[in-house]
N, C-alpha and C positions, 0 to 999 in steps of 0.2 A: 711118881706115886702117888702126892698129897692130889692130886686130882683124881686118879682112880681110887683114892681110899674117899672121896668127897661124892663120888659118884657112888658110892657102894653103899654108905651111907646116909646118900638123901639130901644131903647137907653139908654149902661149904664150910670152913673153918669160922665159929661166931657168929654162925646163921641159926636162926630159928626157922625149926619151916616144921607142918603138919606129916610132912612125907619121910622126917628120919627115922631110922629103923635101927639108930647105932649112935657111938659118938665116938670121937676121936680119941685116942690116950696114947697121944707122942709119938716116940721116934725110939728105938733101938736099936743097938749096936749088933752088929751084923760083919761075918766075915767072908768073902765070897773069893774060891779059892779059884782061878783060871788058869790059862795057859800064857795069861800076862804077870801072872805073878796074884799075891793075895790082895783083896781089894776089900778095906774099910767099910761100910753103909751104915745108912742111918735107915734104917724100914719104917714105914710106918706101920702105927697100931689101933687096933679099932676094942672096943668092946661093948655087949649089950646088942650083940648082932645075933643073927639064927643061923648064920654062915660066917665062918672068920676071913675077917681079909687077908688074901693073897698075892701081893704083888705078879703083877704079869712078865717083870724084866726079872725076875728069880725062879720063873718056872723050868725052864729047861737052861742050864750051865752052857751046851752048845750055843743053843741061840743070845746067847749073853755075851759072848765069848765074838762071836761072830759078829754082833750090834759093837762091841766096841772096836774090835779090829777094821771093821768098817767105816765109824765113825774117828780112830786116828787117820784114818787114810784121807777121808775126806778133808779133817785141818788141816794134815798136811801138804797135801794139792793147794789146800784157798791159801796158804800163808799164813795158817792165823801163828801167832802169838803163844811163847810155852806158857806166859805167865796166864792169858787167855785159856788157853785147853786146860789148865789145872783150874781154874774155874769153870769151864763147863763139866768136866769131869765131877768136878767137887756136887754140882748143879744132880747131876746123873745120878 
């Protein structure tokens, strides 16, 4: 989401740019209810933009559910440890 936010505002975090059209405004706690249960997310925010920033991950919950299930299945098949799965899911 941070990469998407950077593309939306036209500058990376802490970067000065003439093409900047807004500013990063921290993270907001959100709860996503899926078939896997409630997921607590930290969603990137912006300010000073003409169009509000909306993460592609949160556009359609059915697509998110499918993506999470595929990610879990792939990690299981590759034998990823539960600690590593936790870290990956926190970053997602």
